[in-house]
C-alpha positions as CSV (number, residue, x, y, z in Angstrom):
1,M,0.0,0.0,0.0
2,K,1.3,3.4,-1.0
3,R,1.6,6.2,1.6
4,L,-0.2,9.3,0.5
5,Y,1.0,12.8,1.5
6,L,-1.4,15.8,1.0
7,L,0.6,19.0,0.9
8,D,-1.0,22.1,2.3
9,T,-0.8,25.4,0.5
10,N,2.1,26.7,2.7
11,T,4.2,23.7,1.8
12,V,3.5,24.1,-1.9
13,S,4.3,27.8,-1.6
14,Y,7.7,27.0,0.0
15,L,8.4,24.5,-2.9
16,V,7.4,27.0,-5.7
17,N,9.3,29.9,-4.1
18,G,12.4,27.9,-3.3
19,K,12.0,29.0,0.3
20,S,12.6,25.5,1.8
21,L,15.4,23.4,0.6
22,A,14.4,20.7,3.1
23,A,10.8,20.5,1.7
24,R,12.3,20.2,-1.9
25,G,14.7,17.5,-0.7
26,R,11.9,15.5,0.9
27,L,9.7,15.7,-2.2
28,S,12.7,14.7,-4.3
29,S,13.4,11.7,-2.0
30,L,9.9,10.2,-2.1
31,G,10.1,6.4,-2.5
32,T,8.2,4.4,-5.0
33,D,5.7,3.6,-2.2
34,E,5.0,7.3,-1.5
35,I,2.7,9.7,-3.4
36,A,2.7,13.5,-3.0
37,A,-0.6,15.1,-3.7
38,I,-2.6,18.3,-3.3
39,S,-6.3,19.0,-3.0
40,T,-8.1,21.0,-5.6
41,I,-8.7,23.4,-2.8
42,T,-4.9,24.1,-2.7
43,E,-4.8,24.3,-6.5
44,G,-7.5,27.0,-6.3
45,E,-5.5,28.9,-3.7
46,L,-2.4,28.7,-5.9
47,R,-4.3,29.9,-8.9
48,F,-5.9,32.8,-6.9
49,G,-2.4,33.9,-5.8
50,L,-1.2,33.8,-9.4
51,A,-4.2,35.9,-10.6
52,R,-4.1,38.3,-7.7
53,F,-0.4,39.2,-7.8
54,A,1.6,40.2,-10.8
55,V,3.8,37.2,-11.1
56,G,6.3,36.6,-13.8
57,Q,6.5,33.8,-16.3
58,E,9.1,32.0,-14.2
59,R,6.8,31.7,-11.2
60,L,3.9,30.7,-13.4
61,R,6.1,27.9,-15.0
62,A,7.2,26.8,-11.5
63,V,3.6,26.4,-10.4
64,E,2.6,24.5,-13.5
65,L,5.6,22.2,-13.3
66,L,4.9,21.4,-9.7
67,L,1.2,20.7,-10.5
68,R,2.3,18.2,-13.1
69,R,4.5,16.5,-10.6
70,L,1.9,16.2,-7.9
71,K,-1.3,14.2,-8.0
72,V,-4.2,16.6,-7.8
73,L,-7.1,15.1,-5.8
74,A,-10.7,16.3,-6.5
75,W,-12.6,17.4,-3.5
76,D,-15.5,15.0,-3.6
77,H,-18.6,13.7,-1.8
78,E,-16.5,11.7,0.7
79,A,-14.5,14.8,1.6
80,A,-17.7,16.8,2.0
81,G,-19.1,14.2,4.5
82,V,-15.9,14.4,6.6
83,Y,-16.0,18.2,6.4
84,G,-19.4,18.4,8.0
85,T,-18.4,16.2,10.9
86,L,-15.0,17.7,11.3
87,R,-16.3,21.3,11.3
88,A,-19.0,20.5,13.8
89,R,-16.5,18.7,16.2
90,Q,-14.1,21.6,16.0
91,A,-16.8,24.1,16.7
92,A,-18.1,22.1,19.7
93,Q,-14.6,22.0,21.1
94,G,-14.1,25.8,20.6
95,K,-11.3,25.1,18.1
96,S,-11.4,26.5,14.6
97,L,-9.3,26.5,11.5
98,G,-9.7,28.9,8.6
99,P,-12.4,27.9,6.1
100,L,-10.0,26.6,3.5
101,D,-7.8,24.9,6.0
102,T,-10.9,23.0,7.3
103,L,-11.6,21.9,3.8
104,I,-8.0,20.7,3.3
105,A,-8.0,18.9,6.6
106,A,-11.3,17.1,5.8
107,H,-9.8,16.1,2.4
108,A,-6.7,14.6,4.1
109,V,-8.9,12.7,6.5
110,S,-11.2,11.4,3.7
111,V,-8.3,10.0,1.7
112,G,-6.3,8.7,4.7
113,A,-3.4,11.0,3.9
114,T,-0.6,12.4,6.0
115,L,-1.1,16.2,5.9
116,V,2.2,18.1,5.1
117,T,2.1,21.6,6.6
118,S,4.0,23.9,8.8
119,D,0.7,25.4,10.2
120,K,0.5,24.3,13.8
121,A,-3.3,24.9,13.8
122,F,-3.8,21.5,12.1
123,R,-2.5,19.7,15.2
124,S,-6.0,20.2,16.8
125,V,-7.5,17.9,14.1
126,V,-7.5,14.6,15.9
127,D,-8.9,12.6,12.9
128,L,-5.8,13.3,10.7
129,V,-3.6,10.2,10.1
130,A,-0.5,12.3,10.8
131,V,0.8,15.8,10.3
132,E,4.4,16.3,9.0
133,N,6.4,19.5,8.4
134,W,8.8,19.0,5.5
135,A,10.0,22.6,5.8
136,T,12.2,21.8,8.8
137,D,14.7,24.4,7.8
138,L,12.2,27.2,8.4
139,V,11.4,26.2,12.0
């Protein structure tokens, strides 16, 4: 069985911007039994950033190249079901993530993925398989 990693938007940003050599190294060193993916939610956030800020062709190419390298997972019916339960549980516990972070966390739970992020807020999501920070050089 392959191990699935779902990269959060901050990790993808570090990869595209070349901000974290550790994250790039970890992505490059994935074994044949490991898959790096992003949610379509993250792809949407990336495309929003590209549209909102005047980015050059080099940055646009970097994003497109990374998107071709990663598996892009559609946010589906299963993720929506997990989202409803997750959001209700978080609210009942007085914990909250941002709206898009909640969608990404639910997606990771629904596909059984390890969430790759440097955002400590995700540690409050008990249903996640695991949370890893590949950008250890930014800690």
